Each structure stands twice: as structure tokens, then as C-alpha cells.
N, C-alpha and C positions, 0 to 999 in steps of 0.2 A: 477883770473882775467884776461882776455885776454890781450895781450900788446896792446897799442893804437899806430895806424899808424900816421907818422906825415904828410900824405897827407894833402896838404892845403885846396884843393876845397871840399866846402859844401856836395857836396853826398857823397865824402867819410868821411866826418866827423859825417855825419847821419850814415853810415853805421858801422862804428866804435862804436857809440852810440848803436845801435842795438847789437852788438856783446858783449859790456860789460852790455848791461840790461838783456840779456839772462844770462849772470853767475850769476847775483843777482835774477834774476825770471824766474826759470827753468818752469813757468806756461807758460808764454810767449814762453819759447823755445819749449812747447810742440805743440802751437798753430801753429808754424811754421815748424813744422817738425823735430826740433833738437832732435836727439837721445839721445845725450848725457844727455839731459834735463830729461830724462822719469823717472827716477827713484828719484828725488827732489822734493824740493818744497821749496818756499821762505821764509825767514826769514821777519815775519810781526810786528815784535815789533816794539819798536821806534827807534832801532839802525838800523834795516834793512829799515826803512822809510827814517832815514836819509843818509844811504848808497845811495839809489836811489837818492835822493836831489842832495846830493854832486855830482854825476855823471852828473846831469844836468845841475849843474852850470860849470861844468869842460868841459861840451860839448860846452854850451853857450860862452866860454871863447874862447874856439878854433873856432868857427865858426865867432867871432868878426874877428878873424886873416883872416878866409878863404875867408871870404867876399870881403877883400881888394886884393886880389890876382887875376891878369891877366887871364880871363877867367871866374870868378865868375858871370861876366852878361850875360851869355849866358842864354837862357830860360830855360833850365833843369837845370841849376844849381839855377837860382834865385826862382823858384818855390820850390824847394826843400828848399833851406834856409828860404825861407818867411813861409813854413809849418814848420820846424824844430823850427826856432825861437818862433814863436805863439804857441806853442805846450808844450815846454819846460817852457814858461814864466807862461803860462796858469797852467800846473802843479805844479810849485814853489809857484804859489801864492795860490794855495790849500794846497800844504803842510806848507807854512810859516804860514797860519792861524791854522794849527794843525788839519785841517778836519779829519785827517788820528787817530786820538785819539778818534773820536766819529762816526765811520762808521760803524752804524745798520741799516740795510735795510732787506727788504724780498725778494731783487733780487740783490742787489750790494753791497756784502762785501767778505772779504777775505775768509771766510767759504765758501760761496756761489762758489768762484773761485776753492777751494780746490775739491769740490764735484763733479763740473761738468767737471773739466780738466779730471777726470777717463773716461768720457764719450768719449772723442776725442783721448784718448790714442790707439793704435795699440794693438790688443790682437790675433793675428794670429799664433804667433810661442812662443816657449817655452823661449826664451830671452825675447820677449814681456812681458811675464807672470811673469819673474824674475823682471822687471822692474815695473811693478804694484806693488809686493810684497815689493819691496824697497820703492816707493812712500806710500803705505799703512805705512810702518812702519814711515815715515816722517809725517803723518797728526799730532799726538798729538805733537810735538814741533812746527807745524806749526799753530796749533789751541792757544797751550799756549803763542805763539809769539803775537798772534793777542786779545788773553785776557790780556796779559800785557800791551800793547796799550789802550784799552780800560779802563783798570784800572788806568793807568794816566790821561786819559781823567777826569775820575771821581775826582782823586786830584785836577785837574786844572779847574774842573768846565765847563769841554766842554761834554754837554751830547746829545748823542743820542736820538730822539722823543721816548716818551712812547709806543705809537701806534707801531712803528716800532720792541721797544725793547719786547713787549708782542707778536707780528707775528712772530718774530724770534726766541722766546722760543719755538712757537708752532711749527716752520719747524725742530728746533733741534730735538725736542721731536720726530717729524715723522722721520727722519735720525737716530734717537737712535735706534729705536724698544724697545724692552721690552716684558716681559714674554716669549710666544710661538712665538713672532714675531722678526725676527732677524733685526738687524741695517742695514742700505743702504752698508754701507761699507761691511760688511759681505755676505750681498746678491751678491753685486760685486765681492768679492774674490770669491765665489761658483761657479761663472760661468765660470770659467776656464776648457778647456776641460778635459774629462776622460785619454785622452792620457800623459797629464803631469805626471812627475815621482812623485810617493809619497810624497817625501820630499818638493817637490816644493808646493805641494797640501797643505802640513800640517803647510808650511810657509806663505802660503797666507790665509788659516784658522786661524793662528795666528795674521796674520797682519790685518786680518779684523776685529777680536777682540777688538786688540788694537788700532785702529782708532774707533771704534766705542765706545769704553770706553772713549775716548778723545772727543768726541761729547757728551757723555751724560755728563761727568764733564764740559763742557763750558755751556752745557744747565742748569745745575744746578749752576752754578754761576752768568749766565744771570738771573735765575729765583730768585734765594735767594739774590743776593747782586746788580746785576746791576738794573735790572728792580724796585724793591724799590729805589734804590737812584735816577733815573730818572723820578720817579710817575710825581714830581710836575713841570717838565720841559716841556717847550713848543713844539708841535709837527711841528708848523712852523718855518724858519728860519730868517724873516727879510730880509729888503731890502738890508743892506751891503753882509751879506753871502749869498743871491742869487743870487746879480750882480756878486758875484766870481764865484759861480758853472754856472750861464748862460753862462759866459765867455769859462770857460772849457769845457762845451758842445757843444757850438755853435760856437765858434771861431771868436768871435764879442763882441763889447760891445755895445750892444742892447738897445735903448730907451724903457724902460719896458711899461712906461705908452703905448706909441704907439703901440708896439706888444698887448699890452691887447685890446687896440680898434681894432686890426687889427683882434684878434681873435674873437670878437663879431661880427664885420663884415662879417666873413665867417661864423659864427652860423647864423645868417640872412638870408645870401646867400642859404645855405644850407637847412635851414629849408622849403624855400618855393619851392624848386626841391624835398626834401623829399615828401612834401605834393603832388605834382602831382603822382610823382611816386605809393604813396598810394592809392591814387583815383584809379589806374589804377588795384592796387591789391583787394583792397575791400573798395566799394566806400561810402564815408562818414565815413570813419574811420582815424584817426591819424596817422601818420609814423609809432608809436610804438604799436599802435592796429595794423596795418598793419602787421609789422613783429612779435607780438605775434601770429598772424594767420598763418603766415608763420612756425614758430616752431613747430605749430600742423598739418598744411596742406600741408604745402610746400615741394619741393623737398628736399630728405636728402639720407642721407648714414647711412646704418644700418653694425654696427659691427665695432672696433678698427683696425684689420688691414685690411679691407675692405676699411677704410677712408684711411688709409695709400697709399695704392696700387690706389686709386682715384686720391688723391693729386700727386702722382708721375707720374701718367697720365697726369693730366692738366698741370704741368710744362713741362712733355716733348712735347705735345702739344705747348703749348706756343713757346717753341725752334723750333720748326719745323716751325708753322708759321711766326715767327718773323725774324729768322736767313737768310740772304739776301734780307730782304725786306725792315726792319726797324733796324737791326743790322748786324754787319759780326761778327760771333762767331767762335775763335779756336775751335777745337774739343774737347779739355779739359775743355774748359769753357761750351761746353754743357752739360757737364754732373754734375747733381746734385742731390742727394739722398732727399728721403722723409722717415722722423724718428718719432717715439712717443717717447716723453719725458720722461725721468724719474722721478717718483712721487716725491713729496715735495718739488716741487718749486712754482714760481709764476704763474699765472694762462695764462699768454699771451704768444702766439707761438714764435718763436725766430728762429734765424739761427746763425750756425757757418761757419764759411770759411773754405776754401781750404788751406791744409798746402803748403809749398812754391814748394814742386816738383808734388803737384796736386796728391799724394799716397792715400791723404785722401780728398775725394771732401766735397765741399761744402754740408750742410745738413740743410732741415728745419725740425723744430722740434714742434710737436703739442700735449701740455700737454692734458691730458684726464679725470683724477679726477674721475674714475669710470663712465664717460659719455659711452655711447656705439652708441647714435643717434645723428647725426651731419647734421644740417641745411645746405644745400648748399648755400644759401645767404650767410650765414657768414664765408664761407670759400674760397669763388672765387676769391674776390680782395686780401684779405689778403694774398693767396698764390702767386697773383702776386705781392705783398708787400716783402714776405719774400723771395720767390725763383725768378722766372722769370716773367718780366724783372726786379726785385727789387734786394733786398740785392746781390743775388747770381750772377747777370751780372755784377754788379759794383764790388765787392770784387774779383771774380774770373778775370776780367780783367786787375785790378789792378796786382795781381799777376802773370797771364799771359804777361803783358809788363815791368815786373820788370825789365829787362836788361834796360830798357830805362827810368827809375825812378831810384831809389835808392832803396835800401832793407825797409830802414824806412818808406818810401813812400808808396810801394806796402804791408807793413804789419802791422807796429804798431803807423804809425802816422796817425790815424784815429780821425776824428772829426765826433761827435754825429750826429749834426743837418744835416752836409751833406750828410752820408749815410741814415739817415733816411727821409731826405727830396726828395732825389733820388727815394728811396722806396716808398713816397707817390706820386711823381711825375710820378711813374712807375705804379701807379694805375691809376691816371687819364690819362695816354698815351692811358693804354687800353681800358678804355672807349672811348676816343677818335678815337681810331681804330674800335671800332664795337665790341670789344670781351664782354662787357654786354649788348647783345640785348634785354633782356627781362625785364618784371619790376622787378621780383624777384630777379635778381642778381644786377640789378643796385641800388635798395633801398639798399641790402645789403653794395654795396660800398658807398653810400652816407650816411648809417650810420656810416660805418666806419670811413669816411671823418670827418663827425659831432661829432665823439670821438677824434679825434684830434684837433678841433677847441674848443672842449669843454675843452680840456688839457690845451688849451692857456689861457683860461678864469680862469680857476680854480686853475692852477697851480701859474699863476702870482697873481690873485684876493687873494688867501688864505695865501700865504707866505709875501706878502706885505699889506695885510688886505684893500682892495681898496675896493671902494664901487660898488655897484652892479647900472649899469647906467639905468636910467627912463625908456628908450626904453625895458628894459628887460622885458619878460613876466613871471618872477620867482622874486619875493622879491626886486623890484626896490627899490633904497634908501637906502638898506641894505648893512652891510659890511660883507664881508666874512668872514666865519669861514671852518674850516675843516667839521664839522657837517654840514653845508648849502651847501658847495661844494659836497658832497656825495650826498646829496638830489637832488641836481641839476644834477650830473651825471648819477644817475639813472633815473633821469625822463627823459634824453634824451640818453638812451641806452637801446640796446635789450638785453645786456648781464644781466646775472643773477646776484643776490647779491652778491653773493661768488667771482663774478669777479670783479666787482665793489668795493669791499671792499679792495681786493687785488691790485688793479690799485689804489685806493685811499692812502692807505699805501706807495706805490711805489712813488707817486708825494711827498708827503711828506718826503720820507726820501731820495730819490734822485732829489732834486730841480733844475730844471733848465733844464731837461734832454726830459722832456715829451713835451715843448714846441717848441723844434727842428723839429718835423714833419712838423707841417704845416709853420713854418717860413722858415725850409730849403726848404719845396717844394716850397714856395714863391721864392725862390733866384733862384732856379733851372728854373722857370717858367720866370722870368725876363731877367735871361740870355738867354735863349731861344728866348724871344721876341726880345731883343736887338740883337742878332746875325741876327734874321731873316730880322728885318729892315735893318740892313746894308748891307745885299745881296740880300734883293728883292726877285726878283722871281728865282734867282740862290741859294737860299737856299735849301740845301741840308739835309733834317733831318736826315738820315742816318748817313752820313758823320759827321753831327755834334754831333749825339749822341755817335759815337765810339771814338770822337776826345777828346769829353768831358770825358767821362768815363776811357780815357786813361792818363789823368792830372794827376791822383793821388787826395788823398785828400788834402783839402783846407778847411780853416774856411770860414765862409760865406761870409764877404767883400771881401776875396781873390777870393773864387769862383764866384761870379757875375763878378768880374772884367775879370777873365780869360776866361770864358765861353762866355762871350760876344765878346771877339775877334776871337773865332774862325769860 
């Protein structure tokens, strides 16, 4: 482990924490572009989890001292300290509740992290592929450490949900291959260029087989031991666990009942707007009938590579239109790539940020799952969310101004609701700026907004077992269950049943994360409204955007406080 500096100021404490964390978590190192991390994987066992928690405790102790040093009250030091304390405290609360012993999900688990990190590794040189081989050989130990944590969770009656467990078994089966179909790691290992030395190609093939065998072993254990053991456990987590996870993902102690009511208010507002746009598309139709009509008769892209190129063009056009008018973008921030997601993951698009030196750019990823026809209404605002001006502008700007922040702020100290809230705000901004000029694109945008409002309603409602309000058009007076939540979500979504199924499993297995989109957007809108009120006619939206994006991450309470002052 790297030697920790004795520098007393909070930003140095935060940067020391990053160095020490990378030594424990090479996956984080790869996302940061640390070459020494490339051939390694973390220890996901209970001992490995304790080591990360012990590091957080040591860092918090150093932060206590650092905040008493002259100079620690400057804006830069204060913001960094504020974030570091909030994040590490939230992480420790999750650890001390032993949530890492029941981390089973269709989206967010150590096994998912192991697989996805290979997709962001450099693969240009022989040295790169040597690191790939080394990391492939580390897969069995990493998955065994994860299995040992789940096994301890079973002993302590800490269960992942049965729905998530069943879905995860299916994903592992996809990754493991079988028969004539090679496993995911074998396919990745075979993708090395023909110019690699024969010995390295043989090593990659053997390592890919070992990694695939480890996936198969984990699948068998999950299917034969874990899934039967958790079969009677609830899929929902209850108010206490939900409050803990909500703090982790949102960076604030939410009033969950008020947040639930806000979700319903947004539902009713958006439903009215959707009906207006649906009438323009198919008079007399409901919003979801109009969306189904667009699925068949609306503008669409044919072909997987064609949609990737189209999405790239959409982001490039957004950069050209927004830079200099509503944002001021550095050249390296302007670069973002459109990619097709590897098979076997969740159904939703996602974004991965740039490395610290921008040698790996930010990337958007579209899961296709055999689809070759892509309606445009379902893509435009989503790529404003994932790419530009959404996740990419925020994440890349943090990396770009890392010299003004701390390394911690620019890279790993992220708050989900801040980021998802900005991305949803970015969708709304593009609507405000006129980038959704026709009913087709605007109904698609409102459909995406409605999905986020429904997330607040069903995520809080089903985990807390709340009552459906009397003014709901759906089952008023009943209490939420996962089954009712899925029915409600399907009725209010243009997405196919497989997507809705995947989403519901995600909400059940990652409680409190999905509400951050709408609640984060609310925080960004409130901060902008406060700043505009303070400045009056002198308010400069472009300057405000860039100043807000350059603050680095903050929890929602802290975010509103800071961006309101700009």
C-alpha cells in the first residue's frame, strides 16, 4: 500500500485516500487510467471489504485533524472536506450494516464490475494484452472472494432478494457460454490481434477458459445453493435499509414520504403534457398508444452499426451547437464516443467516463440484445442524458478541472443523484433550448421523464409498502407490492416487457438509486432558480453552467447550497 502523506489539508487527505484505495481496488485504478492496476482485481471477500472500510475510518480520522488547520476553510478545501466526509460516512454505514454480504443484483455487484472493467481496458499493444491475460487469471480468485462474502451472508441471515438471485443466475449462464458457444471471457481473450506472439495468444486462451470456468462455478453455486437458500426472503428491503441506501445514493437524509408525494405530483404533471403531445401524433390516442404507433410508423434507424454512427453524430452535433453558446468546452471534453454494449448485461444504456489523462474518452453504451430497428423517439433525449450535455459533460469537466479540485472530487467521490440529476436536467435543458422541436421527439422525452417519476413512486412505494393515493388512476388505496409496481410501470412505459422486467429487478436489488434522477433534477433546478433570483437580469446561464459543473460532486443538500451561490 502506498505511504500516506502527512499533509494536513483536506484536499491532500482526499488524494491520499484515492492512492490507497487504488491499491485495494484495481478496478477503480483502471477507470482512472492507472497502468499498474491493469493486471489485477480486488479482493471481494469479507477481509477485502474490511480493508476498504478500515481505510475509510483512517481517512476520516485524518480529515478531523485537517479541518482544524489554517487554510482548511477556503472554498476549495471546504467543498472537498464536505464531500469526503459525507461520502465516507455513507459508505461506512453501508459496510457496518454488512450490505456487502448480500450484494446480489442484475446491475451492481462485484461480478458485474469484474466483467465490465475489461471493456474499458486498453487493448492496443502487446503490453496491454499481457495485462489482459494477467487480469483474466485473477478472475477466479475475485469471484471466489465474492462467493465467500455471499456465503457468510447466508450464515448471518443477510439475504439478497430471490428475484435478483434468479436474474443473476441467468446472467452468469449467459456469460459462461456452453456447448458450442464460448463464454464471454473466452470471446474477449480471443479478440487480440493476430500480430500478438503465439505464446501470448495461447496464454490469453487459457486464461479466458479459466475465467469462464470460474463464472460457471459461481453460477452453479448461485443456482444450487444461494437461490434455494433465499427463496423465502423478501425482495424489498424495508424502511431502515432503504433509508441507509438512499443516503448512500443521494447524499442527503431524505424525507421519504415527501419524496414519494413529489413523485406523484410529477407523474400527474407529465401525464398532462404527454396527452397534449400524443394528440398531435395520433388524435384520440393515449400517450402509450401514440408511442406504440411511433414504434411501427415513426422515424427509426435500421442496423446496429448504423445506430451507433447516428448516436455519435447526435452527440457531435450537440457539442457543436452548445459549445460557445450555453457551455465553454475544452477540446478534450468535446470528445465522446458511441459504443454498442457487450451482451449479457442490464437493458438500460449507460456511460463510462474518461481516464484521468483522457487517453480513454468518455463513452456511451447502447445495449441492443438482438434488436436491429431503433425508433428515434426513444434515443434522442436518452443520448442527451448519457452523452452531451448530460453525463459526459459533467464527468469530463470534473476530470478536466482536476487541478482545481482534488483527485478524489474529479474521479471517485461521486454522488449518484447529483450525476443522474444533472443528466435529467440536461434532457430538460435541451427541451428548453428547442432541441426537441417535433411531437415525436418531445413525446419520447416526456416518456423518459415519466419513467423517472414512476421510479420515485414505485421504488419508495414498494420498498416501504406505502399506500397508493386516492387520486391515482391505478389501484387507489392498495399498498404497493413488486407485482403491482411492475404492472404500474409497464402501463406507463413505452418499453418492452423485457426492459421493464430488468428495470424492476434493478430497483429491487439497488434500493434508493433510481429515485435520484428526479430528486437530483429537482435539486439542480432549485439551485438554478435561486441563482437566477439572486442575480436578476444579470444571470448568465452559460457562466452558471460552467461554474456549477466545475464544483465537483456534492450530495444533494450540499449541491443546492453551493450552486445557489454561484
